[in-house]
C-alpha positions in Angstrom: 0.0 0.0 0.0 1.3 3.4 -1.0 1.4 5.5 2.2 1.0 9.2 2.8 2.3 10.2 6.2 2.1 13.3 8.3 3.0 14.3 11.9 5.6 13.4 14.5 6.5 9.8 15.1 7.6 9.7 18.7 6.6 6.1 19.1 9.7 4.4 17.7 13.3 4.5 18.6 14.0 6.4 15.4 11.8 9.4 15.9 10.9 11.3 12.8 8.7 13.9 11.2 6.6 13.4 8.0 4.9 15.6 5.5 3.1 14.5 2.4 2.6 16.5 -0.9 0.3 16.0 -3.8 -0.5 17.7 -7.0 -3.8 17.6 -9.0 -4.5 18.5 -12.6 -6.9 21.5 -12.6 -6.5 22.7 -16.2 -10.1 21.5 -17.1 -11.5 23.8 -14.4 -10.3 27.0 -15.9 -13.2 29.4 -16.5 -15.5 27.7 -14.0 -17.1 29.0 -10.8 -15.9 26.9 -7.9 -18.7 26.2 -5.4 -17.0 23.5 -3.3 -13.5 22.0 -3.2 -12.6 19.2 -0.8 -9.3 17.4 -0.4 -10.1 13.8 0.7 -7.7 11.2 2.0 -8.3 7.8 3.7 -6.7 7.5 7.1 -5.9 4.0 8.4 -3.5 4.6 11.3 -3.2 7.0 14.3 -1.9 6.4 17.8 -5.3 6.7 19.5 -6.8 3.5 20.9 -10.3 4.8 20.5 -12.1 4.7 17.2 -13.6 7.7 15.4 -12.3 10.3 17.8 -10.5 13.5 17.6 -6.9 14.1 18.1 -4.0 16.3 17.1 -4.8 18.3 14.0 -3.5 17.8 10.5 -3.3 20.9 8.3 -3.5 21.2 4.5 -1.7 24.1 2.8 -1.1 25.0 -0.8 2.6 24.8 -1.4 5.3 25.8 -3.9 6.2 23.6 -6.8 8.0 20.3 -6.2 9.2 17.3 -8.0 10.5 13.7 -7.4 13.9 15.2 -6.6 12.5 17.5 -3.8 14.0 16.7 -0.4 13.2 17.5 3.2 11.8 19.8 4.4 9.8 19.8 1.2 8.2 22.8 -0.7 7.4 25.9 1.2 3.9 26.6 2.5 1.9 29.2 0.5 -1.7 29.5 1.8 -3.3 27.7 4.8 -6.5 25.8 3.8 -8.0 24.0 6.8 -7.4 21.5 9.6 -8.8 18.0 10.2 -8.8 16.7 13.8 -10.5 13.3 13.1 -8.5 10.3 14.2 -9.4 6.8 13.0 -7.6 5.1 15.9 -4.9 2.4 15.9 -5.6 -0.4 13.5 -5.3 -3.0 16.3 -8.4 -1.5 17.8 -10.3 -0.1 14.9 -11.0 -2.0 11.7 -12.7 0.8 9.8 -10.8 3.3 7.7 -11.9 6.9 7.9 -12.1 9.4 5.1 -10.7 12.7 6.3 -11.7 15.9 4.5 -10.2 19.3 4.2 -11.8 22.4 2.6 -9.5 23.7 -0.1 -11.8 25.9 -2.1 -9.9 29.1 -1.3 -6.7 27.6 -2.6 -8.3 26.2 -5.8 -9.9 29.5 -6.6 -6.6 31.3 -6.1 -4.7 28.8 -8.3 -7.3 29.1 -11.1 -7.3 32.8 -10.9 -3.5 32.7 -11.3 -3.8 30.5 -14.3 -2.2 27.5 -12.8 -2.8 24.1 -14.4 -1.8 22.1 -11.2 -2.9 22.4 -7.6 -0.2 21.5 -5.1 -1.2 20.6 -1.6 0.8 19.6 1.5 -0.2 17.8 4.7 1.5 19.0 7.9 0.9 18.3 11.6 -0.4 21.3 13.4 2.1 20.5 16.1 5.1 18.6 14.8 6.3 17.9 18.3 3.1 16.1 19.4 3.5 12.3 18.9 -0.3 11.9 18.8 -0.2 13.7 15.5 1.3 10.7 13.7 -0.9 9.6 10.8 -0.9 7.1 8.0 -3.0 7.7 4.8 -3.4 5.7 1.6 -5.5 3.1 -0.3 -4.6 -0.2 -1.8 -6.4 0.5 -5.0 -4.7 3.9 -5.5 -8.1 5.8 -5.3 -6.8 8.2 -2.7 -6.2 11.0 -2.2 -9.0 12.8 -4.1 -9.8 16.4 -5.0 -13.6 16.6 -5.0 -14.9 19.7 -6.8 -18.4 21.1 -7.3 -18.2 23.7 -10.0 -20.5 25.7 -12.3 -19.8 26.7 -15.8 -20.9 30.0 -17.2 -23.5 30.2 -19.9 -22.2 30.2 -23.5 -22.0 33.3 -25.7 -25.6 34.0 -27.0 -26.3 32.7 -30.4 -29.1 33.1 -33.0 -29.6 36.7 -32.3 -32.7 38.2 -33.9 -33.9 41.8 -34.4 -37.4 42.2 -35.7 -40.4 44.4 -36.2 -42.2 41.6 -34.4 -41.1 38.2 -33.2 -42.1 36.8 -36.7 -41.2 39.7 -38.9 -37.4 40.1 -38.9 -35.4 43.1 -39.6 -33.8 43.7 -43.0 -30.0 43.1 -43.0 -28.2 45.5 -45.2 -24.4 46.3 -45.1 -24.1 44.7 -41.6 -27.0 46.8 -40.2 -30.5 45.6 -39.2 -33.3 47.9 -40.3 -36.8 47.9 -38.7 -39.9 50.0 -39.3 -41.0 50.2 -35.6 -39.9 52.2 -32.6 -40.3 49.2 -30.3 -38.5 46.4 -32.0 -38.1 42.9 -30.7 -34.6 41.6 -29.6 -34.1 37.8 -29.2 -31.2 35.5 -28.6 -30.6 31.9 -27.7 -28.3 31.3 -24.7 -27.4 27.8 -23.6 -25.8 26.7 -20.4 -23.3 23.8 -20.4 -24.6 22.5 -17.1 -28.2 22.7 -18.2 -29.1 25.5 -15.7 -31.8 28.0 -16.4 -30.6 31.2 -17.9 -31.6 34.9 -17.8 -30.5 37.3 -20.5 -29.5 40.9 -20.2 -30.1 43.2 -23.2 -28.2 46.5 -23.5 -29.0 49.1 -26.2 -27.0 52.3 -26.8 -27.7 55.1 -29.2 -25.2 56.4 -31.8 -23.7 58.8 -29.2 -23.0 55.8 -26.9 -25.6 56.7 -24.3 -27.5 53.9 -22.6 -31.2 53.8 -23.7 -32.2 50.2 -22.7 -30.8 47.9 -20.0 -33.2 45.1 -19.2 -33.2 41.4 -18.2 -35.8 38.9 -19.2 -37.2 36.1 -17.0 -35.3 32.9 -16.3 -36.0 30.2 -18.9 -34.7 26.8 -20.0 -31.2 26.6 -21.5 -31.1 26.8 -25.3 -34.5 28.5 -25.6 -34.8 31.5 -27.9 -36.1 34.3 -25.7 -35.8 38.1 -25.4 -37.6 41.4 -24.9 -39.9 43.7 -26.8 -38.8 47.3 -26.2 -41.4 49.4 -24.3 -39.5 52.6 -25.0 -40.5 54.5 -28.1 -37.0 55.0 -29.6 -36.8 57.8 -32.1 -35.5 57.0 -35.6 -31.8 56.6 -35.6 -28.9 54.2 -35.3 -28.4 52.0 -32.2 -26.2 49.1 -31.1 -27.2 46.2 -28.8 -25.6 43.2 -27.1 -26.7 40.5 -24.8 -25.2 38.0 -22.3 -26.6 35.2 -20.1 -26.6 34.6 -16.4 -27.4 31.2 -15.0 -29.6 30.4 -12.0 -26.5 30.4 -9.7 -25.7 34.0 -10.7 -22.7 33.0 -12.9 -22.4 35.5 -15.8 -21.4 34.3 -19.2 -19.5 36.2 -22.0 -21.4 38.9 -23.9 -22.1 38.8 -27.6 -20.6 41.3 -30.0 -22.5 44.5 -30.8 -25.2 44.5 -33.5 -26.2 47.7 -35.3 -29.9 48.5 -35.4 -31.4 51.2 -37.5 -34.9 52.4 -36.6 -36.6 53.9 -39.7 -40.3 54.7 -39.8 -40.2 57.4 -42.5 -41.5 56.7 -46.0 -39.3 57.8 -48.8 -40.4 60.4 -51.3 -42.3 59.2 -54.3 -40.1 58.3 -57.2 -39.5 60.7 -60.0 -40.6 58.9 -63.2 -39.6 60.2 -66.6 -40.1 59.0 -70.2 -40.6 60.4 -73.7 -44.2 61.2 -74.3 -44.3 59.1 -77.4 -42.6 55.8 -78.2 -42.5 53.7 -81.3 -44.2 50.3 -81.4 -41.6 47.5 -81.6 -38.9 49.9 -80.5 -40.1 50.2 -76.9 -39.9 53.1 -74.5 -37.2 53.7 -72.0 -38.5 54.9 -68.6 -36.3 56.2 -65.7 -37.1 56.2 -62.0 -35.2 58.3 -59.5 -35.7 59.5 -56.0 -34.8 62.6 -53.9 -34.6 60.3 -50.8 -31.2 58.9 -49.9 -32.2 55.4 -48.7 -34.2 54.0 -51.6 -33.2 50.4 -52.2 -36.0 49.2 -54.7 -38.3 50.8 -57.2 -41.5 48.8 -57.7 -43.6 49.3 -60.8 -46.3 48.0 -63.0 -48.0 49.0 -66.3 -51.7 49.7 -67.2 -52.7 49.1 -63.6 -52.0 50.5 -60.1 -50.4 47.2 -59.1 -46.6 47.1 -58.9 -45.5 43.5 -59.5 -42.0 44.3 -60.8 -39.0 45.4 -58.8 -35.6 46.8 -59.6 -32.8 47.4 -57.2 -31.0 50.8 -56.9 -27.3 50.4 -56.5 -26.0 52.4 -54.9 -29.0 53.5 -52.8 -31.3 55.9 -54.6 -29.5 55.6 -57.9 -31.5 56.1 -61.0 -32.8 53.0 -62.8 -34.3 52.5 -66.2 -36.8 50.0 -67.6 -38.1 49.4 -71.1 -41.8 49.1 -72.1 -42.4 47.1 -75.3 -45.2 45.1 -76.8 -48.1 47.6 -76.2 -49.5 50.1 -78.6 -51.6 53.1 -77.7 -52.2 54.9 -74.4 -50.2 53.4 -71.6 -49.1 54.3 -68.1 -46.7 53.2 -65.4 -47.4 53.2 -61.7 -44.2 53.2 -59.5 -43.3 53.4 -55.8 -40.0 53.7 -53.9 -39.1 51.3 -51.0 -36.3 52.1 -48.6 -34.0 49.7 -46.8 -36.3 49.2 -43.9 -39.2 48.4 -46.2 -41.1 51.6 -45.9 -42.9 52.2 -49.2 -43.7 55.6 -50.7 -47.0 56.8 -52.2 -47.4 55.8 -55.8 -46.4 58.0 -58.7 -48.1 57.5 -62.1 -46.9 58.6 -65.6 -48.9 58.3 -68.8 -47.4 57.9 -72.2 -48.2 56.6 -75.7 -46.7 54.1 -78.1 -47.5 55.0 -81.7 -48.4 52.4 -84.4 -46.2 51.5 -87.3 -46.1 53.3 -90.7 -47.1 51.5 -93.9 -44.5 49.3 -95.5 -46.2 48.1 -98.7 -49.5 49.2 -100.3 -51.5 48.0 -103.3 -54.5 49.9 -104.4 -56.0 47.1 -106.5 -56.1 49.5 -109.5 -54.6 47.0 -111.9 -51.4 49.0 -112.4 -49.3 46.4 -110.4 -47.2 49.1 -108.7 -45.9 49.0 -105.1 -46.6 52.5 -103.9 -45.4 52.1 -100.3 -44.0 55.5 -99.0 -41.4 54.0 -96.6 -39.8 50.8 -95.6 -39.0 49.1 -92.3 -42.5 48.7 -90.7 -45.3 46.2 -90.8 -46.8 45.3 -94.2 -50.6 45.2 -94.6 -52.9 44.3 -97.5 -56.5 45.2 -98.0 -58.6 42.7 -100.0 -61.8 44.0 -101.5 -64.4 41.7 -102.9 -67.5 43.0 -104.7 -70.5 40.8 -105.2 -73.0 41.6 -108.0 -76.6 40.9 -107.5 -78.3 38.2 -109.6 -82.0 38.9 -110.6 -84.4 36.5 -109.1 
């Protein structure tokens, strides 16, 4: 059995002192919140002849680094942790081994805060001149000592962030900015907790000057559930930024998301300026331009012969002039157009009337028996008139 010893052995002719040192891998605990930390060792010998009693205390300290080449008196003490006074009793009198515990939370938290990947502990007799402090520790299966840790991990960075006019009508993403048409938008996010704890989210909104305009938490809800807030403030049109982080049910705060830019825009753009020649030529078409005095028009929507606007053409850059061609219709015609900004606000309609003229004559025969083609021009549609005269037959 591998033994750990501590205290003063004044029971043999060769008196001696003993100290035991252990190190534990704590790298996997980085970034966690330590709730409890216990150093546990199994005691199977003490000088007392009574079982399950108290005796001379054994202290546990965090200690300096050590290796297999470290010699007496061992590494120096750093920080006192706790003392255990429990004594199993002499093995000739007591058959039961006792698990002794020491609270080492303070040392573990300190080591993690210092970025250490190993926790180093030392066992010392409180009084190294007291022979009743002599202890043996160990386990035949190598399962002792143990570092028992209860910890909590922080919620993850919020994901799936959503900005919307409502919870089902999302904002328009354009050039890394989210545009909404309401002054009380919806902010949502999904925050998960690695330990499955319930989470609460904190939403922070600042205006373009950096001033805080919203700072609100939602109710606790299950990990991994999309949740958020609907702003109750009537924010004026403008540019804002918002972020969110989660806190679990133990109060452990997770990392915050990055900032998202939000543009609130409730102003309709001006109607488009629609221009075209008054007259076009059938078969040649008519070129119509649409422009806007507003600075944020992203689309022009238009239709012909009706007030409906089923077609759309994007302005690039914003509010740039666009052109469309009208072909295939002869006679009076009109176009109805609107301008839509990035947020989706649509202007009032603008209508323009125009006319596409018919074609000139290409070939003409007068049926006067002279056989001549007397067409005045070429390049248009040919047409022929057939005339048939019926003579009456007497009854």
